[in-house]
HTML snippet that shows the backbone in 3Dmol.js (N, CA, C, O; Angstrom):
<script src="https://3Dmol.org/build/3Dmol-min.js"></script>
<div id="view" style="width:600px;height:400px;position:relative"></div>
<script>
const pdb = `
ATOM      1  N   UNK A   1      33.870  20.273 140.904  1.00  0.00           N
ATOM      2  CA  UNK A   1      33.999  20.351 139.219  1.00  0.00           C
ATOM      3  C   UNK A   1      33.746  19.323 138.473  1.00  0.00           C
ATOM      4  O   UNK A   1      33.110  19.543 137.443  1.00  0.00           O
ATOM      5  N   UNK A   2      34.040  18.346 138.687  1.00  0.00           N
ATOM      6  CA  UNK A   2      33.274  16.802 137.782  1.00  0.00           C
ATOM      7  C   UNK A   2      31.751  16.753 137.751  1.00  0.00           C
ATOM      8  O   UNK A   2      31.173  16.272 136.776  1.00  0.00           O
ATOM      9  N   UNK A   3      31.170  17.182 138.672  1.00  0.00           N
ATOM     10  CA  UNK A   3      29.734  17.039 138.911  1.00  0.00           C
ATOM     11  C   UNK A   3      29.196  18.507 137.851  1.00  0.00           C
ATOM     12  O   UNK A   3      28.196  18.403 137.141  1.00  0.00           O
ATOM     13  N   UNK A   4      29.812  19.474 137.886  1.00  0.00           N
ATOM     14  CA  UNK A   4      29.223  20.587 136.898  1.00  0.00           C
ATOM     15  C   UNK A   4      29.419  20.033 135.719  1.00  0.00           C
ATOM     16  O   UNK A   4      28.483  19.879 134.935  1.00  0.00           O
ATOM     17  N   UNK A   5      30.636  19.669 135.448  1.00  0.00           N
ATOM     18  CA  UNK A   5      31.054  19.156 134.146  1.00  0.00           C
ATOM     19  C   UNK A   5      29.691  18.093 133.647  1.00  0.00           C
ATOM     20  O   UNK A   5      29.066  18.236 132.597  1.00  0.00           O
ATOM     21  N   UNK A   6      29.468  17.163 134.551  1.00  0.00           N
ATOM     22  CA  UNK A   6      28.537  16.023 133.947  1.00  0.00           C
ATOM     23  C   UNK A   6      27.096  16.713 133.773  1.00  0.00           C
ATOM     24  O   UNK A   6      26.317  16.309 132.910  1.00  0.00           O
ATOM     25  N   UNK A   7      26.761  17.845 134.696  1.00  0.00           N
ATOM     26  CA  UNK A   7      25.698  18.638 134.215  1.00  0.00           C
ATOM     27  C   UNK A   7      25.468  19.548 133.093  1.00  0.00           C
ATOM     28  O   UNK A   7      24.336  19.851 132.718  1.00  0.00           O
ATOM     29  N   UNK A   8      26.509  19.967 132.576  1.00  0.00           N
ATOM     30  CA  UNK A   8      26.737  20.461 131.517  1.00  0.00           C
ATOM     31  C   UNK A   8      26.599  19.808 130.250  1.00  0.00           C
ATOM     32  O   UNK A   8      26.065  20.255 129.235  1.00  0.00           O
ATOM     33  N   UNK A   9      27.328  18.323 130.491  1.00  0.00           N
ATOM     34  CA  UNK A   9      27.443  17.445 129.666  1.00  0.00           C
ATOM     35  C   UNK A   9      26.066  17.056 129.141  1.00  0.00           C
ATOM     36  O   UNK A   9      25.695  16.838 127.988  1.00  0.00           O
ATOM     37  N   UNK A  10      25.463  17.029 130.204  1.00  0.00           N
ATOM     38  CA  UNK A  10      23.825  16.208 130.140  1.00  0.00           C
ATOM     39  C   UNK A  10      23.002  17.204 129.557  1.00  0.00           C
ATOM     40  O   UNK A  10      22.041  16.799 128.903  1.00  0.00           O
ATOM     41  N   UNK A  11      23.223  18.692 129.685  1.00  0.00           N
ATOM     42  CA  UNK A  11      22.586  19.705 129.379  1.00  0.00           C
ATOM     43  C   UNK A  11      22.517  19.752 127.654  1.00  0.00           C
ATOM     44  O   UNK A  11      21.481  19.949 127.019  1.00  0.00           O
ATOM     45  N   UNK A  12      23.640  19.561 127.164  1.00  0.00           N
ATOM     46  CA  UNK A  12      24.060  19.471 125.962  1.00  0.00           C
ATOM     47  C   UNK A  12      23.036  18.305 125.144  1.00  0.00           C
ATOM     48  O   UNK A  12      22.460  18.477 124.069  1.00  0.00           O
ATOM     49  N   UNK A  13      23.018  17.243 125.904  1.00  0.00           N
ATOM     50  CA  UNK A  13      22.512  16.004 125.062  1.00  0.00           C
ATOM     51  C   UNK A  13      21.160  16.232 125.213  1.00  0.00           C
ATOM     52  O   UNK A  13      20.467  15.917 124.246  1.00  0.00           O
ATOM     53  N   UNK A  14      20.417  16.857 126.507  1.00  0.00           N
ATOM     54  CA  UNK A  14      19.316  17.224 126.312  1.00  0.00           C
ATOM     55  C   UNK A  14      18.579  17.994 125.122  1.00  0.00           C
ATOM     56  O   UNK A  14      17.538  17.663 124.554  1.00  0.00           O
ATOM     57  N   UNK A  15      19.557  19.338 124.846  1.00  0.00           N
ATOM     58  CA  UNK A  15      19.374  20.149 123.655  1.00  0.00           C
ATOM     59  C   UNK A  15      19.279  19.138 122.412  1.00  0.00           C
ATOM     60  O   UNK A  15      18.296  19.255 121.681  1.00  0.00           O
ATOM     61  N   UNK A  16      20.268  18.119 122.116  1.00  0.00           N
ATOM     62  CA  UNK A  16      19.982  17.637 121.024  1.00  0.00           C
ATOM     63  C   UNK A  16      19.089  16.719 120.978  1.00  0.00           C
ATOM     64  O   UNK A  16      18.609  16.350 119.906  1.00  0.00           O
ATOM     65  N   UNK A  17      18.636  16.073 122.473  1.00  0.00           N
ATOM     66  CA  UNK A  17      17.401  15.317 122.424  1.00  0.00           C
ATOM     67  C   UNK A  17      16.011  16.026 121.807  1.00  0.00           C
ATOM     68  O   UNK A  17      15.138  15.467 121.144  1.00  0.00           O
ATOM     69  N   UNK A  18      16.070  17.316 122.196  1.00  0.00           N
ATOM     70  CA  UNK A  18      14.669  18.072 121.754  1.00  0.00           C
ATOM     71  C   UNK A  18      15.198  18.314 119.886  1.00  0.00           C
ATOM     72  O   UNK A  18      14.495  17.970 118.936  1.00  0.00           O
ATOM     73  N   UNK A  19      16.373  18.878 119.793  1.00  0.00           N
ATOM     74  CA  UNK A  19      16.736  19.294 118.394  1.00  0.00           C
ATOM     75  C   UNK A  19      16.422  18.034 117.433  1.00  0.00           C
ATOM     76  O   UNK A  19      15.850  18.168 116.351  1.00  0.00           O
ATOM     77  N   UNK A  20      16.752  17.102 117.822  1.00  0.00           N
ATOM     78  CA  UNK A  20      16.520  15.925 116.980  1.00  0.00           C
ATOM     79  C   UNK A  20      14.617  15.394 117.195  1.00  0.00           C
ATOM     80  O   UNK A  20      13.825  15.079 116.307  1.00  0.00           O
ATOM     81  N   UNK A  21      14.474  15.445 118.158  1.00  0.00           N
ATOM     82  CA  UNK A  21      12.635  15.260 118.155  1.00  0.00           C
ATOM     83  C   UNK A  21      12.048  16.292 117.153  1.00  0.00           C
ATOM     84  O   UNK A  21      11.114  15.979 116.415  1.00  0.00           O
ATOM     85  N   UNK A  22      12.634  17.572 117.138  1.00  0.00           N
ATOM     86  CA  UNK A  22      11.693  18.125 116.552  1.00  0.00           C
ATOM     87  C   UNK A  22      12.046  18.243 114.863  1.00  0.00           C
ATOM     88  O   UNK A  22      11.256  18.806 114.105  1.00  0.00           O
ATOM     89  N   UNK A  23      13.311  17.650 114.391  1.00  0.00           N
ATOM     90  CA  UNK A  23      13.434  17.379 113.364  1.00  0.00           C
ATOM     91  C   UNK A  23      12.344  15.836 112.857  1.00  0.00           C
ATOM     92  O   UNK A  23      11.808  15.619 111.771  1.00  0.00           O
ATOM     93  N   UNK A  24      12.335  15.222 113.785  1.00  0.00           N
ATOM     94  CA  UNK A  24      11.313  13.964 113.258  1.00  0.00           C
ATOM     95  C   UNK A  24      10.153  14.277 113.192  1.00  0.00           C
ATOM     96  O   UNK A  24       9.493  13.712 112.320  1.00  0.00           O
ATOM     97  N   UNK A  25       9.433  15.336 114.122  1.00  0.00           N
ATOM     98  CA  UNK A  25       8.379  16.353 113.974  1.00  0.00           C
ATOM     99  C   UNK A  25       8.087  16.356 112.744  1.00  0.00           C
ATOM    100  O   UNK A  25       7.264  15.675 112.133  1.00  0.00           O
ATOM    101  N   UNK A  26       9.028  17.417 112.276  1.00  0.00           N
ATOM    102  CA  UNK A  26       8.933  18.461 110.996  1.00  0.00           C
ATOM    103  C   UNK A  26       8.731  17.328 109.727  1.00  0.00           C
ATOM    104  O   UNK A  26       7.950  17.559 108.804  1.00  0.00           O
ATOM    105  N   UNK A  27       9.511  16.117 109.804  1.00  0.00           N
ATOM    106  CA  UNK A  27       9.736  14.946 109.145  1.00  0.00           C
ATOM    107  C   UNK A  27       8.224  14.375 108.776  1.00  0.00           C
ATOM    108  O   UNK A  27       7.675  14.291 107.677  1.00  0.00           O
ATOM    109  N   UNK A  28       7.688  13.966 110.279  1.00  0.00           N
ATOM    110  CA  UNK A  28       6.336  13.601 109.998  1.00  0.00           C
ATOM    111  C   UNK A  28       5.313  14.519 109.483  1.00  0.00           C
ATOM    112  O   UNK A  28       4.561  14.057 108.624  1.00  0.00           O
ATOM    113  N   UNK A  29       5.157  15.676 109.834  1.00  0.00           N
ATOM    114  CA  UNK A  29       4.250  16.803 109.264  1.00  0.00           C
ATOM    115  C   UNK A  29       4.358  16.778 107.611  1.00  0.00           C
ATOM    116  O   UNK A  29       3.393  16.443 106.924  1.00  0.00           O
ATOM    117  N   UNK A  30       5.618  17.162 107.050  1.00  0.00           N
ATOM    118  CA  UNK A  30       5.952  16.923 105.747  1.00  0.00           C
ATOM    119  C   UNK A  30       5.568  15.722 104.870  1.00  0.00           C
ATOM    120  O   UNK A  30       4.942  15.686 103.810  1.00  0.00           O
ATOM    121  N   UNK A  31       6.144  14.708 105.644  1.00  0.00           N
ATOM    122  CA  UNK A  31       5.549  13.509 104.821  1.00  0.00           C
ATOM    123  C   UNK A  31       4.071  13.068 104.883  1.00  0.00           C
ATOM    124  O   UNK A  31       3.614  12.354 103.990  1.00  0.00           O
ATOM    125  N   UNK A  32       3.416  13.427 105.785  1.00  0.00           N
ATOM    126  CA  UNK A  32       1.912  13.311 105.940  1.00  0.00           C
ATOM    127  C   UNK A  32       1.337  14.163 104.863  1.00  0.00           C
ATOM    128  O   UNK A  32       0.624  13.734 103.956  1.00  0.00           O
ATOM    129  N   UNK A  33       1.674  15.313 105.019  1.00  0.00           N
ATOM    130  CA  UNK A  33       0.966  16.470 104.173  1.00  0.00           C
ATOM    131  C   UNK A  33       1.370  15.933 102.467  1.00  0.00           C
ATOM    132  O   UNK A  33       0.443  15.637 101.713  1.00  0.00           O
ATOM    133  N   UNK A  34       2.432  15.876 102.121  1.00  0.00           N
ATOM    134  CA  UNK A  34       2.890  15.451 100.879  1.00  0.00           C
ATOM    135  C   UNK A  34       1.952  14.444 100.495  1.00  0.00           C
ATOM    136  O   UNK A  34       0.963  14.620  99.783  1.00  0.00           O
ATOM    137  N   UNK A  35       2.411  13.162 101.123  1.00  0.00           N
ATOM    138  CA  UNK A  35       2.066  11.759 100.579  1.00  0.00           C
ATOM    139  C   UNK A  35       0.568  11.544 100.699  1.00  0.00           C
ATOM    140  O   UNK A  35      -0.001  10.812  99.889  1.00  0.00           O
ATOM    141  N   UNK A  36      -0.126  12.178 101.719  1.00  0.00           N
ATOM    142  CA  UNK A  36      -1.670  12.487 101.787  1.00  0.00           C
ATOM    143  C   UNK A  36      -2.090  13.196 100.742  1.00  0.00           C
ATOM    144  O   UNK A  36      -3.070  12.691 100.194  1.00  0.00           O
ATOM    145  N   UNK A  37      -1.679  14.238 100.242  1.00  0.00           N
ATOM    146  CA  UNK A  37      -1.914  14.896  98.849  1.00  0.00           C
ATOM    147  C   UNK A  37      -2.027  13.995  97.745  1.00  0.00           C
ATOM    148  O   UNK A  37      -3.062  13.794  97.108  1.00  0.00           O
ATOM    149  N   UNK A  38      -0.460  13.243  97.466  1.00  0.00           N
ATOM    150  CA  UNK A  38      -0.325  12.318  96.453  1.00  0.00           C
ATOM    151  C   UNK A  38      -1.436  11.517  96.586  1.00  0.00           C
ATOM    152  O   UNK A  38      -2.327  11.650  95.746  1.00  0.00           O
ATOM    153  N   UNK A  39      -1.603  10.470  97.735  1.00  0.00           N
ATOM    154  CA  UNK A  39      -2.437   9.519  97.437  1.00  0.00           C
ATOM    155  C   UNK A  39      -4.199   9.875  97.224  1.00  0.00           C
ATOM    156  O   UNK A  39      -4.996   9.170  96.605  1.00  0.00           O
ATOM    157  N   UNK A  40      -4.488  11.166  97.932  1.00  0.00           N
ATOM    158  CA  UNK A  40      -5.850  11.381  97.631  1.00  0.00           C
ATOM    159  C   UNK A  40      -5.948  12.051  96.091  1.00  0.00           C
ATOM    160  O   UNK A  40      -7.081  12.127  95.616  1.00  0.00           O
ATOM    161  N   UNK A  41      -4.885  12.512  95.337  1.00  0.00           N
ATOM    162  CA  UNK A  41      -5.180  12.823  93.976  1.00  0.00           C
ATOM    163  C   UNK A  41      -4.673  11.384  93.097  1.00  0.00           C
ATOM    164  O   UNK A  41      -4.898  11.483  91.890  1.00  0.00           O
ATOM    165  N   UNK A  42      -4.273  10.575  93.364  1.00  0.00           N
ATOM    166  CA  UNK A  42      -4.207   9.032  92.653  1.00  0.00           C
ATOM    167  C   UNK A  42      -5.373   8.163  92.784  1.00  0.00           C
ATOM    168  O   UNK A  42      -5.639   7.202  92.062  1.00  0.00           O
ATOM    169  N   UNK A  43      -6.124   8.655  93.906  1.00  0.00           N
ATOM    170  CA  UNK A  43      -7.466   7.452  94.057  1.00  0.00           C
ATOM    171  C   UNK A  43      -8.266   7.908  93.036  1.00  0.00           C
ATOM    172  O   UNK A  43      -8.281   9.063  92.609  1.00  0.00           O
ATOM    173  N   UNK A  44      -8.928   6.987  92.653  1.00  0.00           N
ATOM    174  CA  UNK A  44      -9.518   7.012  91.265  1.00  0.00           C
ATOM    175  C   UNK A  44     -10.710   7.017  91.949  1.00  0.00           C
ATOM    176  O   UNK A  44     -11.377   8.031  91.745  1.00  0.00           O
ATOM    177  N   UNK A  45     -11.286   6.049  92.843  1.00  0.00           N
ATOM    178  CA  UNK A  45     -12.536   6.191  93.404  1.00  0.00           C
ATOM    179  C   UNK A  45     -12.649   7.288  94.852  1.00  0.00           C
ATOM    180  O   UNK A  45     -11.985   7.199  95.886  1.00  0.00           O
ATOM    181  N   UNK A  46     -13.493   8.096  94.581  1.00  0.00           N
ATOM    182  CA  UNK A  46     -13.604   9.600  95.281  1.00  0.00           C
ATOM    183  C   UNK A  46     -13.934   9.155  96.962  1.00  0.00           C
ATOM    184  O   UNK A  46     -13.498   9.751  97.947  1.00  0.00           O
ATOM    185  N   UNK A  47     -14.626   8.212  96.961  1.00  0.00           N
ATOM    186  CA  UNK A  47     -15.369   7.572  97.957  1.00  0.00           C
ATOM    187  C   UNK A  47     -14.593   6.655  99.253  1.00  0.00           C
ATOM    188  O   UNK A  47     -14.954   6.256 100.361  1.00  0.00           O
ATOM    189  N   UNK A  48     -13.279   6.572  98.401  1.00  0.00           N
ATOM    190  CA  UNK A  48     -12.021   6.051  99.104  1.00  0.00           C
ATOM    191  C   UNK A  48     -11.105   6.929  99.295  1.00  0.00           C
ATOM    192  O   UNK A  48     -10.251   6.633 100.130  1.00  0.00           O
ATOM    193  N   UNK A  49     -10.993   8.267  98.591  1.00  0.00           N
ATOM    194  CA  UNK A  49      -9.799   8.778  98.672  1.00  0.00           C
ATOM    195  C   UNK A  49      -9.754   9.476  99.999  1.00  0.00           C
ATOM    196  O   UNK A  49      -8.602   9.438 100.433  1.00  0.00           O
ATOM    197  N   UNK A  50     -10.595  10.110 100.819  1.00  0.00           N
ATOM    198  CA  UNK A  50     -10.279  10.008 102.299  1.00  0.00           C
ATOM    199  C   UNK A  50      -9.773   9.515 103.176  1.00  0.00           C
ATOM    200  O   UNK A  50      -9.010   9.973 104.026  1.00  0.00           O
ATOM    201  N   UNK A  51     -10.388   8.018 102.937  1.00  0.00           N
ATOM    202  CA  UNK A  51      -9.565   6.786 103.904  1.00  0.00           C
ATOM    203  C   UNK A  51      -8.417   6.655 103.549  1.00  0.00           C
ATOM    204  O   UNK A  51      -7.564   6.506 104.424  1.00  0.00           O
ATOM    205  N   UNK A  52      -8.065   6.669 102.273  1.00  0.00           N
ATOM    206  CA  UNK A  52      -6.534   6.419 101.961  1.00  0.00           C
ATOM    207  C   UNK A  52      -5.729   7.565 102.662  1.00  0.00           C
ATOM    208  O   UNK A  52      -4.721   7.359 103.338  1.00  0.00           O
ATOM    209  N   UNK A  53      -6.219   8.657 102.455  1.00  0.00           N
ATOM    210  CA  UNK A  53      -5.042   9.778 103.305  1.00  0.00           C
ATOM    211  C   UNK A  53      -5.152   9.324 104.339  1.00  0.00           C
ATOM    212  O   UNK A  53      -4.136   8.809 104.807  1.00  0.00           O
ATOM    213  N   UNK A  54      -6.345   9.305 105.116  1.00  0.00           N
ATOM    214  CA  UNK A  54      -6.190   9.032 106.734  1.00  0.00           C
ATOM    215  C   UNK A  54      -5.045   7.624 107.227  1.00  0.00           C
ATOM    216  O   UNK A  54      -4.370   7.525 108.252  1.00  0.00           O
ATOM    217  N   UNK A  55      -5.164   6.719 106.121  1.00  0.00           N
ATOM    218  CA  UNK A  55      -4.388   5.689 106.055  1.00  0.00           C
ATOM    219  C   UNK A  55      -2.900   6.333 105.898  1.00  0.00           C
ATOM    220  O   UNK A  55      -2.112   6.254 106.840  1.00  0.00           O
ATOM    221  N   UNK A  56      -2.590   6.888 104.842  1.00  0.00           N
ATOM    222  CA  UNK A  56      -1.199   7.515 104.740  1.00  0.00           C
ATOM    223  C   UNK A  56      -0.883   8.196 105.940  1.00  0.00           C
ATOM    224  O   UNK A  56       0.309   8.113 106.237  1.00  0.00           O
ATOM    225  N   UNK A  57      -1.728   8.970 106.871  1.00  0.00           N
ATOM    226  CA  UNK A  57      -1.304   9.924 107.701  1.00  0.00           C
ATOM    227  C   UNK A  57      -0.748   8.957 108.893  1.00  0.00           C
ATOM    228  O   UNK A  57       0.266   9.100 109.576  1.00  0.00           O
ATOM    229  N   UNK A  58      -1.838   7.822 108.926  1.00  0.00           N
ATOM    230  CA  UNK A  58      -1.366   6.976 110.048  1.00  0.00           C
ATOM    231  C   UNK A  58       0.192   6.158 109.572  1.00  0.00           C
ATOM    232  O   UNK A  58       1.178   6.325 110.290  1.00  0.00           O
ATOM    233  N   UNK A  59       0.259   5.488 108.608  1.00  0.00           N
ATOM    234  CA  UNK A  59       1.319   5.215 108.055  1.00  0.00           C
ATOM    235  C   UNK A  59       2.621   5.831 108.138  1.00  0.00           C
ATOM    236  O   UNK A  59       3.676   5.225 108.326  1.00  0.00           O
ATOM    237  N   UNK A  60       2.466   7.191 107.972  1.00  0.00           N
ATOM    238  CA  UNK A  60       3.600   8.097 108.060  1.00  0.00           C
ATOM    239  C   UNK A  60       3.833   8.252 109.516  1.00  0.00           C
ATOM    240  O   UNK A  60       5.019   8.292 109.845  1.00  0.00           O
ATOM    241  N   UNK A  61       2.949   8.346 110.450  1.00  0.00           N
ATOM    242  CA  UNK A  61       3.471   8.564 111.794  1.00  0.00           C
ATOM    243  C   UNK A  61       3.779   7.444 112.223  1.00  0.00           C
ATOM    244  O   UNK A  61       4.616   7.506 113.123  1.00  0.00           O
ATOM    245  N   UNK A  62       3.438   6.391 111.945  1.00  0.00           N
ATOM    246  CA  UNK A  62       4.145   4.923 112.384  1.00  0.00           C
ATOM    247  C   UNK A  62       5.517   4.742 111.983  1.00  0.00           C
ATOM    248  O   UNK A  62       6.368   4.364 112.788  1.00  0.00           O
ATOM    249  N   UNK A  63       5.804   5.031 110.608  1.00  0.00           N
ATOM    250  CA  UNK A  63       6.997   5.161 110.290  1.00  0.00           C
ATOM    251  C   UNK A  63       8.172   6.243 110.714  1.00  0.00           C
ATOM    252  O   UNK A  63       9.386   6.147 110.894  1.00  0.00           O
ATOM    253  N   UNK A  64       7.541   6.951 110.761  1.00  0.00           N
ATOM    254  CA  UNK A  64       8.425   8.399 111.493  1.00  0.00           C
ATOM    255  C   UNK A  64       8.243   7.972 112.952  1.00  0.00           C
ATOM    256  O   UNK A  64       9.053   8.704 113.521  1.00  0.00           O
ATOM    257  N   UNK A  65       7.667   7.232 113.884  1.00  0.00           N
ATOM    258  CA  UNK A  65       7.953   7.114 115.241  1.00  0.00           C
ATOM    259  C   UNK A  65       8.872   6.097 115.282  1.00  0.00           C
ATOM    260  O   UNK A  65       9.738   6.281 116.137  1.00  0.00           O
ATOM    261  N   UNK A  66       8.989   4.953 114.563  1.00  0.00           N
ATOM    262  CA  UNK A  66       9.790   3.864 114.547  1.00  0.00           C
ATOM    263  C   UNK A  66      11.011   4.128 114.317  1.00  0.00           C
ATOM    264  O   UNK A  66      11.884   3.408 114.801  1.00  0.00           O
ATOM    265  N   UNK A  67      11.400   5.496 113.328  1.00  0.00           N
ATOM    266  CA  UNK A  67      12.721   5.905 112.885  1.00  0.00           C
ATOM    267  C   UNK A  67      13.017   6.743 114.394  1.00  0.00           C
ATOM    268  O   UNK A  67      14.110   6.786 114.958  1.00  0.00           O
ATOM    269  N   UNK A  68      12.104   7.203 114.737  1.00  0.00           N
ATOM    270  CA  UNK A  68      12.585   8.220 115.781  1.00  0.00           C
ATOM    271  C   UNK A  68      12.825   7.521 117.221  1.00  0.00           C
ATOM    272  O   UNK A  68      13.582   8.093 118.006  1.00  0.00           O
ATOM    273  N   UNK A  69      12.298   6.479 117.542  1.00  0.00           N
ATOM    274  CA  UNK A  69      12.494   5.576 118.576  1.00  0.00           C
ATOM    275  C   UNK A  69      13.792   4.762 118.492  1.00  0.00           C
ATOM    276  O   UNK A  69      14.394   4.442 119.517  1.00  0.00           O
ATOM    277  N   UNK A  70      14.255   4.399 117.156  1.00  0.00           N
ATOM    278  CA  UNK A  70      15.773   3.997 116.678  1.00  0.00           C
ATOM    279  C   UNK A  70      16.596   5.081 117.273  1.00  0.00           C
ATOM    280  O   UNK A  70      17.364   5.095 118.235  1.00  0.00           O
ATOM    281  N   UNK A  71      16.258   5.878 116.526  1.00  0.00           N
ATOM    282  CA  UNK A  71      17.151   6.860 116.833  1.00  0.00           C
ATOM    283  C   UNK A  71      17.591   7.473 118.079  1.00  0.00           C
ATOM    284  O   UNK A  71      18.751   7.817 118.307  1.00  0.00           O
ATOM    285  N   UNK A  72      16.366   7.619 119.061  1.00  0.00           N
ATOM    286  CA  UNK A  72      16.539   7.870 120.454  1.00  0.00           C
ATOM    287  C   UNK A  72      17.229   7.146 121.298  1.00  0.00           C
ATOM    288  O   UNK A  72      17.817   7.757 122.190  1.00  0.00           O
ATOM    289  N   UNK A  73      17.352   5.497 121.234  1.00  0.00           N
ATOM    290  CA  UNK A  73      17.573   4.463 121.721  1.00  0.00           C
ATOM    291  C   UNK A  73      19.416   4.726 121.517  1.00  0.00           C
ATOM    292  O   UNK A  73      20.250   4.674 122.421  1.00  0.00           O
ATOM    293  N   UNK A  74      19.648   4.991 120.145  1.00  0.00           N
ATOM    294  CA  UNK A  74      21.068   5.113 119.854  1.00  0.00           C
ATOM    295  C   UNK A  74      21.793   6.296 120.340  1.00  0.00           C
ATOM    296  O   UNK A  74      22.953   6.318 120.752  1.00  0.00           O
ATOM    297  N   UNK A  75      20.936   7.314 120.239  1.00  0.00           N
ATOM    298  CA  UNK A  75      21.373   8.788 120.871  1.00  0.00           C
ATOM    299  C   UNK A  75      21.695   8.704 122.338  1.00  0.00           C
ATOM    300  O   UNK A  75      22.622   9.191 122.984  1.00  0.00           O
ATOM    301  N   UNK A  76      20.762   8.016 122.656  1.00  0.00           N
ATOM    302  CA  UNK A  76      20.817   8.064 124.466  1.00  0.00           C
ATOM    303  C   UNK A  76      21.852   6.692 125.262  1.00  0.00           C
ATOM    304  O   UNK A  76      22.113   6.455 126.441  1.00  0.00           O
ATOM    305  N   UNK A  77      22.164   6.137 124.210  1.00  0.00           N
ATOM    306  CA  UNK A  77      23.008   4.940 124.497  1.00  0.00           C
ATOM    307  C   UNK A  77      24.187   5.178 124.768  1.00  0.00           C
ATOM    308  O   UNK A  77      24.961   4.254 125.019  1.00  0.00           O
TER     309      UNK A  77
END
`;
const viewer = $3Dmol.createViewer("view");
viewer.addModel(pdb, "pdb");
viewer.setStyle({}, {cartoon: {color: "spectrum"}});
viewer.zoomTo();
viewer.render();
</script>
């Protein structure tokens, strides 16, 4: 019975892992779209607007990944 309880407990932890990861994925997508549009609209030089948008997407990914990795380490501890 103890091993069964351990499996159930681990199953709940894995469910929370997927849910939390999905939340961070949604945060990334929303941040990349909203901030990308904002940066594109604010850039005066149209030749740099696309590059600035791509940079914003990359930085959004990097920031979200760093927050996710900190969360995952804390959650799994």
